[in-house]
GULUM-525682 format. One record per residue (C-alpha): residue number from 1; y negated, z, x. Coordinates in steps of 0.5 Angstrom, whole numbers, m for minus. Layout:
N
SITE:k:north:up:east
SITE:NUM:Y:Z:X
...
***
This chain:
514
SITE:k:north:up:east
SITE:1:m172:281:220
SITE:2:m172:284:213
SITE:3:m179:286:210
SITE:4:m176:293:209
SITE:5:m177:294:216
SITE:6:m184:292:217
SITE:7:m188:297:221
SITE:8:m192:302:218
SITE:9:m198:300:222
SITE:10:m198:294:217
SITE:11:m197:298:211
SITE:12:m203:302:213
SITE:13:m207:296:214
SITE:14:m205:294:207
SITE:15:m208:300:204
SITE:16:m214:301:208
SITE:17:m216:293:207
SITE:18:m216:294:199
SITE:19:m222:297:199
SITE:20:m225:292:204
SITE:21:m223:286:200
SITE:22:m230:286:197
SITE:23:m233:284:204
SITE:24:m232:277:201
SITE:25:m236:278:195
SITE:26:m242:280:198
SITE:27:m248:276:196
SITE:28:m249:273:203
SITE:29:m244:267:203
SITE:30:m246:264:210
SITE:31:m239:267:213
SITE:32:m235:263:207
SITE:33:m239:257:208
SITE:34:m239:256:215
SITE:35:m235:251:218
SITE:36:m229:254:222
SITE:37:m230:254:230
SITE:38:m227:248:233
SITE:39:m223:252:238
SITE:40:m221:260:238
SITE:41:m222:262:245
SITE:42:m217:267:245
SITE:43:m211:263:242
SITE:44:m214:256:245
SITE:45:m211:253:238
SITE:46:m216:248:235
SITE:47:m218:249:228
SITE:48:m217:243:223
SITE:49:m221:237:225
SITE:50:m227:236:220
SITE:51:m231:232:224
SITE:52:m231:224:223
SITE:53:m228:223:230
SITE:54:m223:227:229
SITE:55:m221:225:222
SITE:56:m221:218:225
SITE:57:m215:219:229
SITE:58:m211:221:223
SITE:59:m207:216:219
SITE:60:m209:215:212
SITE:61:m205:220:207
SITE:62:m205:222:200
SITE:63:m204:229:199
SITE:64:m201:231:192
SITE:65:m203:238:189
SITE:66:m199:240:183
SITE:67:m201:246:179
SITE:68:m201:248:171
SITE:69:m207:246:167
SITE:70:m209:241:162
SITE:71:m210:234:165
SITE:72:m217:232:164
SITE:73:m220:226:161
SITE:74:m225:225:168
SITE:75:m219:227:173
SITE:76:m219:220:176
SITE:77:m227:220:177
SITE:78:m227:227:180
SITE:79:m221:224:185
SITE:80:m225:219:187
SITE:81:m231:223:189
SITE:82:m226:228:192
SITE:83:m223:222:196
SITE:84:m230:220:199
SITE:85:m231:227:202
SITE:86:m224:228:204
SITE:87:m223:221:207
SITE:88:m229:223:212
SITE:89:m227:230:213
SITE:90:m219:229:214
SITE:91:m218:222:213
SITE:92:m214:224:206
SITE:93:m214:222:199
SITE:94:m212:227:193
SITE:95:m207:226:187
SITE:96:m209:231:182
SITE:97:m202:233:178
SITE:98:m204:238:173
SITE:99:m198:240:168
SITE:100:m199:243:162
SITE:101:m198:250:162
SITE:102:m192:250:156
SITE:103:m188:245:160
SITE:104:m190:248:167
SITE:105:m184:252:168
SITE:106:m179:247:166
SITE:107:m182:241:170
SITE:108:m183:245:177
SITE:109:m176:248:177
SITE:110:m174:241:176
SITE:111:m179:238:181
SITE:112:m176:243:186
SITE:113:m169:242:184
SITE:114:m169:235:185
SITE:115:m173:235:192
SITE:116:m179:231:189
SITE:117:m184:229:195
SITE:118:m190:233:193
SITE:119:m195:237:198
SITE:120:m198:243:195
SITE:121:m196:247:189
SITE:122:m199:253:186
SITE:123:m194:259:186
SITE:124:m195:266:185
SITE:125:m191:273:185
SITE:126:m190:273:177
SITE:127:m188:265:177
SITE:128:m182:266:181
SITE:129:m185:265:188
SITE:130:m180:269:192
SITE:131:m174:266:188
SITE:132:m177:259:190
SITE:133:m178:261:197
SITE:134:m170:263:197
SITE:135:m169:256:195
SITE:136:m172:253:200
SITE:137:m178:250:196
SITE:138:m184:252:201
SITE:139:m185:252:208
SITE:140:m187:258:213
SITE:141:m194:257:214
SITE:142:m196:262:220
SITE:143:m196:256:225
SITE:144:m200:252:220
SITE:145:m205:257:218
SITE:146:m206:259:226
SITE:147:m207:252:227
SITE:148:m211:249:221
SITE:149:m213:255:217
SITE:150:m218:259:221
SITE:151:m223:258:215
SITE:152:m218:262:211
SITE:153:m217:267:216
SITE:154:m224:268:216
SITE:155:m226:268:209
SITE:156:m219:272:206
SITE:157:m219:279:207
SITE:158:m212:281:211
SITE:159:m209:285:205
SITE:160:m208:278:201
SITE:161:m204:275:207
SITE:162:m200:281:209
SITE:163:m199:283:202
SITE:164:m196:276:200
SITE:165:m191:276:206
SITE:166:m184:275:205
SITE:167:m179:278:210
SITE:168:m186:278:214
SITE:169:m188:271:213
SITE:170:m193:267:209
SITE:171:m190:262:204
SITE:172:m197:261:200
SITE:173:m204:262:202
SITE:174:m207:267:197
SITE:175:m213:265:193
SITE:176:m219:269:195
SITE:177:m221:273:188
SITE:178:m221:279:185
SITE:179:m215:284:188
SITE:180:m215:289:182
SITE:181:m211:288:176
SITE:182:m212:290:169
SITE:183:m210:288:162
SITE:184:m213:287:155
SITE:185:m216:282:150
SITE:186:m221:277:149
SITE:187:m223:276:142
SITE:188:m228:272:137
SITE:189:m234:277:137
SITE:190:m238:272:132
SITE:191:m232:274:127
SITE:192:m232:281:128
SITE:193:m240:281:127
SITE:194:m239:277:121
SITE:195:m234:281:118
SITE:196:m237:288:120
SITE:197:m231:290:124
SITE:198:m233:296:129
SITE:199:m229:294:136
SITE:200:m232:300:140
SITE:201:m226:304:137
SITE:202:m221:299:140
SITE:203:m217:302:146
SITE:204:m210:301:145
SITE:205:m206:295:142
SITE:206:m204:300:137
SITE:207:m211:300:135
SITE:208:m211:292:134
SITE:209:m207:293:127
SITE:210:m213:295:123
SITE:211:m217:289:126
SITE:212:m212:284:125
SITE:213:m211:286:118
SITE:214:m218:285:116
SITE:215:m218:278:120
SITE:216:m212:276:117
SITE:217:m214:277:110
SITE:218:m221:275:111
SITE:219:m220:269:115
SITE:220:m213:266:113
SITE:221:m214:260:117
SITE:222:m214:264:124
SITE:223:m209:266:128
SITE:224:m210:274:129
SITE:225:m206:274:136
SITE:226:m204:267:139
SITE:227:m199:268:145
SITE:228:m194:264:148
SITE:229:m190:269:153
SITE:230:m190:276:154
SITE:231:m196:279:150
SITE:232:m196:286:151
SITE:233:m190:286:155
SITE:234:m194:282:160
SITE:235:m193:285:167
SITE:236:m201:285:168
SITE:237:m201:289:161
SITE:238:m195:293:161
SITE:239:m197:295:169
SITE:240:m190:293:171
SITE:241:m189:292:179
SITE:242:m183:288:180
SITE:243:m183:289:187
SITE:244:m184:282:189
SITE:245:m182:277:184
SITE:246:m183:278:176
SITE:247:m177:273:175
SITE:248:m172:278:178
SITE:249:m170:284:174
SITE:250:m172:291:177
SITE:251:m179:294:176
SITE:252:m183:301:177
SITE:253:m189:302:173
SITE:254:m195:301:178
SITE:255:m200:306:174
SITE:256:m195:312:176
SITE:257:m192:315:182
SITE:258:m185:314:181
SITE:259:m180:310:185
SITE:260:m174:309:181
SITE:261:m173:302:180
SITE:262:m170:300:173
SITE:263:m169:294:169
SITE:264:m175:294:164
SITE:265:m171:293:158
SITE:266:m169:301:160
SITE:267:m176:303:160
SITE:268:m179:306:154
SITE:269:m186:302:155
SITE:270:m182:296:154
SITE:271:m179:298:148
SITE:272:m185:301:145
SITE:273:m189:294:146
SITE:274:m183:290:144
SITE:275:m183:294:137
SITE:276:m190:293:136
SITE:277:m190:286:138
SITE:278:m185:285:133
SITE:279:m189:289:127
SITE:280:m195:284:129
SITE:281:m190:278:128
SITE:282:m187:280:121
SITE:283:m194:282:119
SITE:284:m196:275:120
SITE:285:m201:276:126
SITE:286:m198:272:131
SITE:287:m197:265:131
SITE:288:m190:263:128
SITE:289:m188:258:134
SITE:290:m190:263:139
SITE:291:m183:263:142
SITE:292:m183:255:143
SITE:293:m190:252:143
SITE:294:m192:249:149
SITE:295:m199:249:147
SITE:296:m203:254:152
SITE:297:m208:259:150
SITE:298:m213:255:153
SITE:299:m212:249:149
SITE:300:m211:254:143
SITE:301:m218:257:144
SITE:302:m221:250:143
SITE:303:m218:249:136
SITE:304:m223:254:134
SITE:305:m217:258:130
SITE:306:m215:263:135
SITE:307:m218:270:134
SITE:308:m215:274:140
SITE:309:m211:273:146
SITE:310:m208:278:151
SITE:311:m211:277:158
SITE:312:m211:279:165
SITE:313:m218:282:166
SITE:314:m223:281:170
SITE:315:m231:281:170
SITE:316:m233:275:166
SITE:317:m226:273:163
SITE:318:m229:272:156
SITE:319:m234:268:159
SITE:320:m229:264:163
SITE:321:m225:262:157
SITE:322:m231:261:152
SITE:323:m234:256:157
SITE:324:m227:252:158
SITE:325:m226:252:150
SITE:326:m233:251:148
SITE:327:m234:258:145
SITE:328:m240:260:149
SITE:329:m243:266:147
SITE:330:m238:267:141
SITE:331:m232:271:145
SITE:332:m232:279:148
SITE:333:m227:283:152
SITE:334:m224:289:152
SITE:335:m220:292:158
SITE:336:m214:297:155
SITE:337:m210:299:161
SITE:338:m211:302:168
SITE:339:m214:298:174
SITE:340:m208:297:179
SITE:341:m207:294:186
SITE:342:m200:291:187
SITE:343:m196:286:191
SITE:344:m197:282:185
SITE:345:m204:282:186
SITE:346:m204:280:193
SITE:347:m199:274:191
SITE:348:m202:273:184
SITE:349:m205:266:186
SITE:350:m203:262:192
SITE:351:m202:255:194
SITE:352:m196:253:198
SITE:353:m194:247:202
SITE:354:m187:244:199
SITE:355:m182:243:204
SITE:356:m181:236:202
SITE:357:m189:234:204
SITE:358:m189:228:209
SITE:359:m195:231:212
SITE:360:m196:239:212
SITE:361:m201:239:217
SITE:362:m206:235:212
SITE:363:m204:239:207
SITE:364:m206:246:210
SITE:365:m213:242:212
SITE:366:m214:241:205
SITE:367:m212:248:203
SITE:368:m217:251:209
SITE:369:m223:246:206
SITE:370:m222:249:199
SITE:371:m223:256:203
SITE:372:m229:254:207
SITE:373:m232:248:204
SITE:374:m237:249:198
SITE:375:m238:242:196
SITE:376:m230:240:195
SITE:377:m229:247:192
SITE:378:m234:246:186
SITE:379:m232:239:186
SITE:380:m225:240:184
SITE:381:m226:246:180
SITE:382:m232:244:176
SITE:383:m233:236:177
SITE:384:m239:232:179
SITE:385:m246:235:179
SITE:386:m251:231:175
SITE:387:m245:229:170
SITE:388:m240:234:168
SITE:389:m246:240:170
SITE:390:m253:240:172
SITE:391:m255:246:177
SITE:392:m260:250:179
SITE:393:m259:254:185
SITE:394:m252:257:184
SITE:395:m252:257:177
SITE:396:m249:251:173
SITE:397:m251:248:166
SITE:398:m246:244:162
SITE:399:m248:237:160
SITE:400:m245:233:154
SITE:401:m240:231:159
SITE:402:m237:238:161
SITE:403:m231:237:156
SITE:404:m229:231:160
SITE:405:m227:235:166
SITE:406:m227:243:165
SITE:407:m220:245:167
SITE:408:m222:253:168
SITE:409:m217:253:174
SITE:410:m222:256:179
SITE:411:m218:262:180
SITE:412:m212:258:183
SITE:413:m216:254:188
SITE:414:m218:257:195
SITE:415:m224:261:195
SITE:416:m227:263:188
SITE:417:m233:266:192
SITE:418:m235:259:193
SITE:419:m236:258:186
SITE:420:m242:256:182
SITE:421:m243:261:176
SITE:422:m244:258:169
SITE:423:m251:260:166
SITE:424:m247:263:160
SITE:425:m244:268:165
SITE:426:m247:274:168
SITE:427:m251:272:174
SITE:428:m248:278:178
SITE:429:m241:276:177
SITE:430:m239:276:184
SITE:431:m242:283:185
SITE:432:m239:285:179
SITE:433:m232:283:182
SITE:434:m234:288:188
SITE:435:m235:294:183
SITE:436:m228:292:179
SITE:437:m224:292:186
SITE:438:m226:299:187
SITE:439:m222:305:185
SITE:440:m216:302:183
SITE:441:m209:306:182
SITE:442:m205:303:188
SITE:443:m198:302:187
SITE:444:m192:306:191
SITE:445:m189:299:192
SITE:446:m196:295:195
SITE:447:m193:291:201
SITE:448:m186:291:199
SITE:449:m183:284:197
SITE:450:m175:284:195
SITE:451:m171:280:199
SITE:452:m166:277:194
SITE:453:m161:273:199
SITE:454:m156:279:198
SITE:455:m155:278:190
SITE:456:m157:270:190
SITE:457:m151:269:185
SITE:458:m153:274:180
SITE:459:m161:272:180
SITE:460:m159:265:179
SITE:461:m154:267:173
SITE:462:m159:272:170
SITE:463:m165:267:170
SITE:464:m161:263:165
SITE:465:m160:269:161
SITE:466:m167:271:161
SITE:467:m169:264:159
SITE:468:m165:264:153
SITE:469:m167:271:150
SITE:470:m174:274:154
SITE:471:m179:269:150
SITE:472:m176:270:143
SITE:473:m176:278:144
SITE:474:m183:279:148
SITE:475:m187:275:143
SITE:476:m184:278:137
SITE:477:m180:272:134
SITE:478:m173:276:133
SITE:479:m171:282:131
SITE:480:m171:287:136
SITE:481:m165:292:134
SITE:482:m161:286:133
SITE:483:m163:282:139
SITE:484:m164:287:145
SITE:485:m157:290:145
SITE:486:m155:283:146
SITE:487:m160:281:151
SITE:488:m158:287:155
SITE:489:m150:286:155
SITE:490:m151:279:157
SITE:491:m156:281:163
SITE:492:m150:286:165
SITE:493:m145:281:165
SITE:494:m149:277:169
SITE:495:m150:282:174
SITE:496:m157:286:173
SITE:497:m154:293:175
SITE:498:m152:290:182
SITE:499:m159:287:183
SITE:500:m163:293:181
SITE:501:m159:297:186
SITE:502:m160:292:191
SITE:503:m168:293:190
SITE:504:m167:300:190
SITE:505:m164:300:196
SITE:506:m169:296:200
SITE:507:m175:299:196
SITE:508:m172:306:199
SITE:509:m172:303:206
SITE:510:m179:301:205
SITE:511:m181:308:203
SITE:512:m177:311:209
SITE:513:m181:307:214
SITE:514:m188:308:211
***
């Protein structure tokens, strides 16, 4: 049954549960940390076998976890520590398989196309999740969540699982994290202080021109704005709602109430941000290799020559980047857009189980542990206590070995509200998340996910056109007046009008069913 025919009750549940997502953010983590019940009396379905006896009944298995990020020096050391815990709980070991951000899209697409045998893959609405589901990359998770994911259902607000469904089914388990979204910049506050730049007047991307001009003149060794992709046209900054998959054309503006679907290339906001980014590029504010570099912004920050980046905002985003980059106390952030909630947030960070997995049950057991087991969750995210950090209660302090394992990927794995907090972060970080999630503008399309099956041939053809043009345009690397018309012509030839029309048709049916 197609998603557009989902019952109104589910949609009402989505809207009502948004304001309740903060239940996972409370200071009392007893619910999140509790072992899941061994059996649900109502369903008589056993939870994941986590005691020694149950684990001993399982055959040994190595679980591969594929995700975007920089490989860490002490990765093997952390794997060994995780293996001791996982062997005891589910008789499994783990193979961490990070892929550099710059190479992620190409490598994950090849991995899926070649049917490489892996178990768990990071996936997201903005990273082709629906399209990859259509390719058969992920298995449906309903029965597995019922059988081995009771801890997931206890810790995760229903809005996440409901909002991440495709045709009424889950193909990824969302991370328990912030639900609202906003865009803005993170910048070097120590540099603005040194140069006497008043950032209190910076409210919009246009306001950055005067700032970047001073930085370029006074600090010529620095890149005023480092980017590798969409810059101000990133979906989280421009507030595009792509109705389930940002790699498939056709969007509405989620900070507005209009429900007409259009290719973003036809939206005035898109063109405005293209021209602004091009202007910044021509002025030398943006890194010259923006369209081709495979150096992620996270790695670029570590070099100490980046002044700012465009980022999806949340409380403490600046402190997270600073901690990972060795710039503690030197960064600050500015939110520049309205807070919104859309399907892109409920499905903005997920772990899916590959259809090539040899043991999906064990993969789900691991995902459940990442949502419920504080020790395993923090070990994966921050390394070994006493080695990569020391801890006083919930507060972590860096050591001389922190840089050898500091992936900065906590937003990808399980339940972020189990995470310890760095001493450089706000100790009330999770309370601030609760506040951040409140009073966000709800997209008219919340809960809708486009089914691309009727236009899958066009979607495939369009993907090749996007790969050829989009990054160059959205990083300001090419002449907008010359290249945008060419891009639009190629999109039209590939069938973009048919795709947008099909999105509108399904979206209209979704709205009518509410």
